[in-house]
N, C-alpha and C positions, 0 to 999 in steps of 0.2 A: 641637749639631752634627748636621747632617742625616745620615741613614743612607746608607750607600753602596749603590750599585745591587746589590751582591752580597747585601745583607741585606734587600732589598725583596721583598715577596711578589709572586707572579705577577700577582695582581689589581691591585696597586699599579703594577706595571710596565706592565701591559696592561689598561688600564681598559675597553677595548672587547671583552673576551673574551665569547664566547657561553656563557651559562649556561643549562642546560636539565635538567629532571628529569622522568622518565617513571615515575610510581608503578606503572604496570601491568607494567613489565619484570620485576620480581622475581617477582610472582605468575605472569605468563605464562611466564617461563623455567622456574620450578619445575613448572608445569603440563606444559610440554613435556618436561621431564626425567622426570616421572612417567610420561608416555605412552611415552617411550623405554624406561623401566624395564619397563613392561608388555610392550613389544614385544621386549625383550631386546637393545636397541641400546646399544652402547658400555658395557655392563655389565661390571664387573670383579670382582664378588663374587657368590657364591651362598650364601644362608643355607638350610641343609637341616635340617628337623625331621621325624623319622619318614621317610615316603616322599615328603613334599612339599618342593618347593624354591621359594624366592623370590629373584629376581634384584634387583640394585641397584648403586648407584655408591658406592664406598668413601668418597669425599670427603663426599657428602651424608649418609650414615649416620653417619660419624665425627663430623660437625659436630653431629648431633642427639643422639647417645648417647655419653656419656663412657666407658662400658664398651667400645663398639665402637671408639672412638678409641684406647684403650689396646691393645686386641686387634690392630687393624690396624697400629698403629705398631710394636709388638713383633715382628710377623711380617714387616714389609716387607723387612727386610734379608735374610731367608731365601727370598724369593720370586724365582723366575726368570721371565724374560719369557715363557717357554713355558708357564708355569703359570697364566696369566691366561685366563679368570676363576678365582679361587680359591674353593673350596667349603669352607665352615665347617659342620661337623655340630654342631648345637646340642643341648642337653639334651632328652630325650624329653618333659619336662614343659612344653616350649613348645608351646602349641596353635597350629597353623599358621594358622588363621583369625584368631586374636588377633594373631599376629606380623604377618600381612599388614596388619591395621588399623594397627598401630604403625608399620610401614614406610611405609604410605600417609601417616600423620601427619607423618613426617619430610620428606615432599615438599610437603604441602599445609597443614600447621599447623592441620588441622581434625580433630575427632573426631566420628564418628557410629557409636556402638557399640551393637548390639542388646543388650538386657538380659541375655540368656543368655551373652554373651561378655565382659561387663565384668570378671568374676573372672579370666578368662584374660588379658585386656588388662592388668589390674593385675599379674599375675605376670610378664608379659613386660616391662612398664615398670619394675618393681622390679629385675629382673635386669639390664636394660640401663641402670640408674641414670638413668632419665628421670623426674626427681622431679615435674615439673608434671603429667605424665600419670598417674603413680602416685597423686598426691594427689587428682586429679579422680575417678579410679576409686574410691578409698577413700571419698571423700565421697558418691558416688552409692550405693555399697553400704551405707553406714551409714544413709542416708536411706530405703533400701528393705529394711532388715533385717526378717526375719520368722522365726517358729519353723521354717518349712520350709527356710530357706536359711542360717541363721546358723552351723550346725555345718560346713557345706561351706566357708563363707568362713573360719571359724576354723581349718580344716584346711590352709590354704595353707602350703606349706613355707617356713620362714624368716620367718613373720609376726611372730615375737617381735622381729625387728629393726626393726619398725615399731610401737614400743611404744604410742603413742597410739591407733592403729587397733586393735591387739590388745586393749588394755584396754577400749576402748569396746564391743567385741564381747563381752568377758568380762562386763561389767556387764549387758549385755542378756541373756546366757545365764542369769546368776544370777537376774535378775528374772523371766524367762519359763520357768524350768526345768520347771515342771509341764506347760506346753503343748508344750515341745520334746520331752519324754519320750514324748509320744503320737504323734509324727510319724515319717515313713519314714526321714529322715536319721538319727535316733537309733537306729532299729532296725538300720540297716546298719553302725553303728559296731562295730568289733571289741570283744569283751567279755571280762571277767575276773570270775569268780565267787569270792567270798570268804566263808567262814563263820568267825566268831571265837567261840571257846568262852569262855563265862562260867561258871566253876565256882561253886557256891553257897557262901555264907559259912560254912556248916558245915564246909567243907573248909579254911578258913583256919586258920593256926596259932594255937591258943588263942582263936579267934573274935575276934581283934583288929580294931579299926577301921582305916580308911584312914589312912595316914601322910601327912605333908606332902609327902614324896617322891613318893607315889603321886598326890596331888592335882595335882602339877606335870607330869603326863604330857603333857597337851595342849600346854603351852607348850614343853616339851622336844622333842616330836615335830615341832612346827612349824619349829623351827630345825635339825632333823636330830639324829641320835644315832649314836654309834659302835657298830657291831655287834661281838659277840664273835667269836672265831675261827671262820671259816667251816667248816661241816661237823661241828663237835664237838657231842656231845649235851649237853643242859643237865642238870647233876647237882645234887642237893640244893638246888634252888631252890624258894622258895615261889612256884610257877608263877603263880597268878592271885589277887591280893589286891585288885584294882582293880575297882570296880563300873563296867563299861563303859557302863551306861545313863547315868552321870553325865557322860560325855564327849560333847561336842557333835558333831553330824554332821561338821562341817568338820575338827575335831581327829582324829576316828576315820579320816576319809578321808586325812588327812596321814600317819597312822601306817601305813595300808595302802599308800599310795604309797611310803613309805620302805622297806617290806618288799619291794615289787615291784622297786624300784630296786636293792636289795641282791641280790635273786635274779638280776636280769639281768646286772649287773656286766660290761657290755660285750658280752655274748653276746645279740644281738638275737633269736636263735632261741628263747631262753628265754621271751620274751613269748608266742610261739605256744604253747609248752608249757604256760604258766600258763593260757592260754585254753581248753585242752582238758579241764580238770577243774575241780571245785570244790575250792578250796584251803582246807584246814582249819588255822586258826591259833590260837595262844594268846598271852596277854599275859605276857611274862616280867618279873617284878617287879624283878629285879636290874639290868637295863639299860633298863627302860621302853620296850621295843620289842615288836612282834609277831614271833613266830617260827612256822615251820611245825611242825605237830605231829609230823612225822617226826623232829624233833630231840629229842623227849622220850625219855628213857632209861627202858626198862622196869625195874621193880623197884628204882628208886632208893631209897636209904635216906632217906626223907622221911616226914613225917606225912600225906602225901596219896597218892592213887593215880590221878592224872590220866593218867599214861602207860600205865596198865594198864586204863583204862576201855574198854568195848567199842567205842564210837564211834571212839576214837583207833586202836585195834587194827585195825578194819575199814579205816580210812583208810590205815594203813601197808601193809596187805596189798594194797590197790588200787594204791597208789603203786609198790610193788615190781613188780606185774604190768605196769604201764604202762611203767616204766623198763626192764623186761626185753625189751620188744618191739624187734626189730631196726629200725634206721632205714635208709632208702634213701639211700645215699651215692653213687648213680650221678650222674655229671656229663656234660657234653657239651663237645666241643671247639669253640672259637670260632675263626673264621678271622680273621687279621690283615690280610687283603687288603682294600684300599679298594674300594668299589663303583664308584667312577669313578677309574681309575688315573691319569689326567692331572691330577686335582684334588688339592690339598693338603687333607686332612681334618683338622679341628680339633675337639677335644673337651676342654673345660676348664670346670669349674664356676666361676661368677662368685664374687667374693670373699665376698659376704654369705651365699651358700649354703654355701660351704666352712665359714664360721664356724658356721653353723647345724648342720652335721654334727659339728663339733668340740665344740660346746657345745649339745647337744640340750636341748630344753625338757622339764622335769619339773614339772608344776604342776596343782593341783586347781583347776578352773575353777568348778564349781558342784556343790552337793549338793541332793538332794531327799529329805526325810524321808517315806518311804512309810508306815511304821508305827513303833511303838516299837522294833522289832527289825530294821528294814530301811531301809537308806540306799542310794539310787541316786546315783552320782557320775559326773560327766564330768571327765576329766583328760587332760592331755597327758603321754604316756609316751614318752620318747625322741623327742619331736617329733610323735608321732602321737596323734590323739584316740582315746580308749577310753571305753567305759562300764563302770563297775565296780559290781557288785552286792555290797553288804556286809550280811551278816546276823549278828546276835549270837544265839548259842544258849546256853541255860542247861542245865547238866547237874549232877546231884547225885552226890556221891562219899562213900565211907566216911570219916567224920571220926575224928580221933585221940581225941576225947572225944565221947561221945554227947550231943547237945544235947537240951534239952527240946523236945518236939514233940507236936502234936496228931495227927500222922499215925501210922498203924500202924507198929510196929517193923520189920515185914517190908519196908517201903518204903524205910527208910533204907539208903543205900549202893547204891541201884539207879541204873544209868545212865539219863540223861534221854532222849537221842536216839542213834540208830544210823544209819549210812550205808545207804541203800537199795542193795543190791548190784547192779551192772550186769549186763546179759545177757552171756553168754559171747562173743557177737559183735555187731558193730554192724549195724543193718539198718533199713530203712524199708518202708512199704507192706506191713505184716504184718497178720495177723489176731490179735485179742486178745479175751478174754472172762472173765467171772466164773464159775469152776467150783467150786461148793461153798465159796465164801469164799476161793478161791485164784485167782491170776491165771494164765491159760493163754495162751501165745503160740505161734503156728503160722506157719511159712513166713516170707516176706518177701524183700526184695531187698537185696543188699550191694554193689552196683555191678558185681560180677563175675558173680554167679549168682542165680537164683531158688532158694530154699531149701526143703527138705522136713522140716527139723528141727521138733520141738515140745518145749516145756518148760513148767514150772509153778513159780510163785513163791508161797511161803506167807508172808504178812505176820506170822503168829504166830511163826514160827521165823526169819524174815528170810533164807530160803535158797531157792535154785533147785534143782529136780530135773528130770532128763530124762524125757520121755515118748516113747513109740514114734514113730519117724519116719513121716511121711505116706507114702502110696503114690506120690504124684507131687510133683515140685518145683512149688511155688506161690509166686509173688510177686504183688503187687497183688491180693491176695485179701481176703476178709472171712470171719469165722466167726460162729456163733451157738451158744448153749448151752441145752439143754432137758433137764431131769431127768438131769443127770450125763453127758449125751452132747454131744460137741463136733462140730459140723457145719462142714466146710470146703467152700466153694462157689466154683467158677470160679477166676479168676486167670490168671496167665501162667506158662508153663513156661520162659520165656526164648527159646523158638523160636516159640511160637504161643499164641493166646488159648485158654483151656480152657473146655469146657462140662461137665466132669466134676465130681463131688461125692463126698465120703467122710465117714465118721463114726467117732468113737472113743467107745466106751462105757466110760467111766472107772470106773463102778461095777460093771461086769460082770467076769466072770472071765477073759475072753479078753485084754483089754487090748491090742487091736490095731485098726488102722484097717480099715474095710470099705467097699467100693464101694457107692455109691448110684446110682439111675437118673440119667442125665445131664440137665442143663438142656436147654431147647429150642433154645438158641443159645449160642455161645461168649461168655463174659463175663469180661473183665478190668476191674479197678477198679470193680467193682459194689459196691453197698451191701447188706449182709445183716443181718437182725435176726430175732428170735424174738418171736412174739405168740401166746399160748395154746399150741397144739400145732402151730403152722405156722411154717415158715421162709420169710421173704419175701426175694426177690432183686430188687433195684431197679436199673434202668438198667445202665450199664457201657459198655465199649469193645470193639469187635470187630476192631480193627486199622485201621479206616477212619473211624469216627464214634462219637460218643456217642449212645446211642439211648434212646427213650422206653419201650420194651417192658419189662414186669415179669412175674414169675411167682411162684408160691407152691408150697411143698412140704409136703404133709400127711405128718407123720412116722408116723401110724398106717397110712394107706393106702399110704405110700411111693410117692407119685405127684406129679408136677409138673402144674400147670395154669396157664393164663394168667389174669391179672387186667387190668383196664383200664390202658392206657398213661398215662404222665404227660403233662402239658401241654407240658413242655420236655424234650428229650433231654439227658441229662447223665451224666458219669462222674466218678469221684473225689469223689462227693458223700458227705456224712456221713448215715448212716441210723440211726434208733433208734425203738423202740416207746415211745410216750409217751402216757399216759392213754387207752389202748385204741385208739390210732391209730398209723399209720406216718408219721413225720416225715422228710422228705428235705431236707437243708440244703446250699446252695451247690453246688459242683462246677463242671464245664466242659461247655459245649454243644458247641463245637468247640475253639477255642483261647481263647475269651472266658471269663473267670472270672465266676461267678454269685454274686449275693447273695440270690437268690430262694429261697423255701421252698415246698414242696408237701406237702400232708397227705392221706393216704389213709385213708378210713373203711371198714374191712372189712365192717361191717354193711350199709352202703348201696352199697358197691362203687363209690364215687365219689372223685374227687380235687378238692381246692380249694386255692386259694392261701393260704399262711400269711404271717405278718408277716416281712418280709425281715430278714436279719441286718444289722448295722451296717457290716460290712466284707466285701466279696466275698472268698471263699476257696474253695480246693479242697484235697483231701488233708488235711482236718481230722479230728480225732477228735470223735465225738458220743456222749454217754452221758447217762443220767438219774442225777442226784445230789441227794439231799435234796429230792426233789419238784420239781426244776427241770431243764430240758434244757440241758446244757452243750455248748458248742462250743469246742474246744481247738486252737490253732495252725493249721496249714495253710500254704498259700502264696497270695499275691495275684497270682500269675503269675510275675514275676521273683524275688520275695523270699519267703523263709520267714518266718513270723510268730511273734512272742512272744505276741500278744494272745489273750485268751479272752473269751467272753461267755456269758450264760445267759438263758434265757427263763423268766420268772416267770408262771405261769398265773393268779396272783391279780390282777395289774395288766395282764396280756396284753402285756407289753413285754419287749424285749431290754435287758439291762443289761451294762455293762462289768465283766468279771471281773479277777482278778489276773493279772499277766503271768507267763509261764514264765521260768525262769532262762536258757534258751537258746532261740533260734527253732527250731521243729520243723515241717517240712513232711512230708506223708505219715505222720502220727503216729497212733497208736491211743490211745484214752482209755477207761478202764474204772473203774467205781465199785465199791469193795469196802468194806462196812461204813461206817466214818466217814471214809473217805478216797477221793480220786479220783486215779488214776494216769495220767500221760502217758508213753507207752512208745515208745522209739526215735525214729526220724524222721531228717530230713535238714536241716541248717542252711543249705544253699545251697552249702556247701563240704565238709562232713564228715558221714558217716553216724554215727549215734549208737547207743551200746549202753546209755546211761543211762536211768534212770527218774526221774520227779519225782512228788512226793507233795503233794497239796493237803489241808491240814488244815482241817476244816470250821469250827473255832473261830478259828484264826489267819487263815484266808482268805489264805494265802500258799503258793506252790509252793516246794518245797525238795527237795534230794536226801537229806534226813534225815527220819526219822519216829520217833515215840515208840518207845522200846525195848520189845520184847516182855516183858522182865522187869518193866518198870515197869507196863505194862498189866495183866499178870497179878496183880501185887501189889495194885493198886487194885481189880481185879475180885474178888479174894479178900476184900479189906477190905469191899467193898460187900455181898458175900454174908453176911459176919458181922454187918454192920450192918442187914441186911434192907432194903437200898436198891435202887432200880432202876438197871440199868446205863446208863440213858439219860443219867445225869449223869457217866458215866465220862470223856468227853473234857474237860469243864470242870474236873473234879478234877485231871486230869493237867496241864492248862494252868495251873491255879491253883498247883500245886506248883512249876511251872517259872518262874513270873513273879513270885513273892513275894520274890525276892532272899533266900531263906533264912528269912524270917519264917513263922511257923506259919500254915497255911491254915485258913480257918474251917470 
């Protein structure tokens, strides 16, 4: 039966219909719509990010973005005709240039993204749920991954919800961790410093070996463990019976991550607090987790004395002082008024970002074994990338039963390391020097004022004592020491650059500062050093420029005189006397940071160019240590630096040294006996009151140093054995790294 006319198609009913297709209409129409968008014609929506606005057509944007479709559809019923165009205020993490590119794509179906905006375009596409664009951006970034950009890409908020992309980046970071650790992105990551105490086996109960329970620490830590009651001290526990050196770096990092997660417990400000100090931890055998040493109970009835050891006591005292400091709780009132009263302002996080906030990422991404006792870790903490420095420290304790030992009996029961006590106040751009085997610190700047205080640290007693205050407030100064006299030269008072100088005769009876003849010109941020019986003052800043002029002060004649000018004007340079000459390292000419080195020969009165340092820096500490010239910290312009380097006169080359535990700009460096100290400085955010100690044998910086008791015990033992004190550092090191076995 033939179909009725009602069921016939239009083509069947009208075979002579005109059929025409113009493939250019779609593209030309979208092109014209895009031009209308740019001209603001017929636009009914405004996307606002920061102070930038991008106009568009709701129908076009909703068709391209599932997120915007849901957003516009949910809001349509609440929109009045008078409220068109509607303004939607987007999250501040939307880069407006990237958003413009994605909106352009909605109209043109074409992407042309500069390399530096691909990451921003990925973020916008992911949040707008435009999967094709997100996928193309991810593919491009993976193809162009490098040690210089991988951490920035991995830091994208909510990246865990793109698991394949995140895992590919994690694999790259694990593979290239050594190269990544040396670049600028790594330096800029927020950091947390952790020291884990390893008590020697002599302190173990009955000297027993590790149990199967203890061997299972790493597997338990990887899956997480239940913490004891928060805030209660650990009583009668065999604190540390696990040899931490047997735990692999990843397992140790997992344990530290679990500790940090427990400490934060939803309070994100705790992450900042953890980053402000070196966190001293111990392994608690009862629950197989790391605990803060503040939780050790003093005088517990146990066969060990971990809680009473000097290093733990110092740490507790420092923690109490820090916790006692008042916190600034001042806030500000925010206005609820919209910036454009006639526009409806919209502020809602997209679903995957909300989920990211509700389920933040805690994950160890990569570990780098720097030495047997030092692991550098990159981890996601509450969704933010951190670098974590983990050091294991061995300390000896009084055992319940005296073991057989080849060491002198006086050494048994001596603490291994103690905390280097911080300065009473945080400061940078200070003067520091070696005064009769003690560290003297003068002046400095603490953000608010230039200081006139002076103090002295004795490594043998591990204590600070006050010295008479200087006659003038001096920040951005430098000092030199000759024959027990401390010479403070130039600097800034906070109001003006200074040309004055003063001296403290510490060996004399007066014990007060006395004025010296002034320099020939005002000098802040100058370099000062002593050579023979002369004080050299190099370069500096007069408030307008860094200059080349230099002068020398004869301490016998008490007179300043000019010496030839440098080849390059510079201030904030590191200056030191090295092998009978004056070395001037880095600094600034005007605003450009220098890597050049100049060397002055006092005998010939001439300057020559020295081998340039590997990284341009200013505000670095420079000192001579173990026959080599060391350059410590500083800034490369915008960033404070972790790195150090040293010049070896034997091969006439600069070599990379160990990193500091925190970045330090405008830092001082002083060598005393077998250690090098980095003092104070500025991280780029925080002024520092801490010191770091570089042990010549371990070749690592730490905020701990060998206990004075331990050093004295070994020194006495050497005297009785009629041995040279030259082997003292290696003896101490040997006693602390043999895991309780007798040293040879």
